[in-house]
N, C-alpha and C positions, 0 to 999 in steps of 0.2 A: 950472339954466340948461338951456334946451332947445337941443338940437343942430339945426342946420339941415340940410336935405337934402343940401346940398353937403358938410358935414362927415361925414355918414353914409357917403355914397359915397366920400369921401376915406379914411375908416377902412377901408372894405371893400377899396379899392385897396392901401392900405399893408399890410393884413394879408395880401393875396394876394402882394404883393412879399416880405413877411417869410417866408411859408411857401415860396414858390417858390425864394427864395434859400437857405433851409435844405436843401430837397430837392436843389437843384443842387449845393450844397456837398458834401453827403453823396455824391451820385452821382460827382461829380468826384473825390473822395478815393478812392472804391472803384475807379474806372477807373485813376487814377494808381498806386494800390497794386498792382493786379494786372497792370500792364503788364509784359511780359516772360515771362509763363508760356506756353510753348508757341508763341510767335511768333518770327518772324525779327527781325533787328535793326531793319529799317525799320518794320515794324509796331509793334514795342515803342516805338520813338521817337515814332511818330504817336500811339499810345495814351497815352503819358506827356504829350506836349504837350496833347492834347485834355483829358485829366483835370485837368491843372494849370490850363488855361484855364477849364474848366467850374468848377472850385473857386474861382478868383478872381472870375469873374462871379457865382457864387452868393453869395460874401461881400459883393460890392458890392450885389447886390439885397437881401440880408438887412439890411445896414446902412442902405440907403435906406429900406426899410420900417420899420425900427426908429426911425430919426430922424424920418421923416415922421409916424409914428403918435404919437411923443412930443410933437412940436410941436403936433398937434391936441389932445391930451389936456391939455397945459399951458395952451394959449390959451383 
């Protein structure tokens, strides 16, 4: 069965979401894990919040990309 042009573009979009989410999750985990090294308390709290937020947004993007890609493959 031939994929339409819209399916191909959607797969590219979902693959970008998947990879972007994976990178954002990894970067968020690194930022959160390294918060507190050589910083004062306020900077540590900001880095920790930013890292956890980036990690959660990355997971959301990753799962959106995975679910969207799976829906196109199954359909």
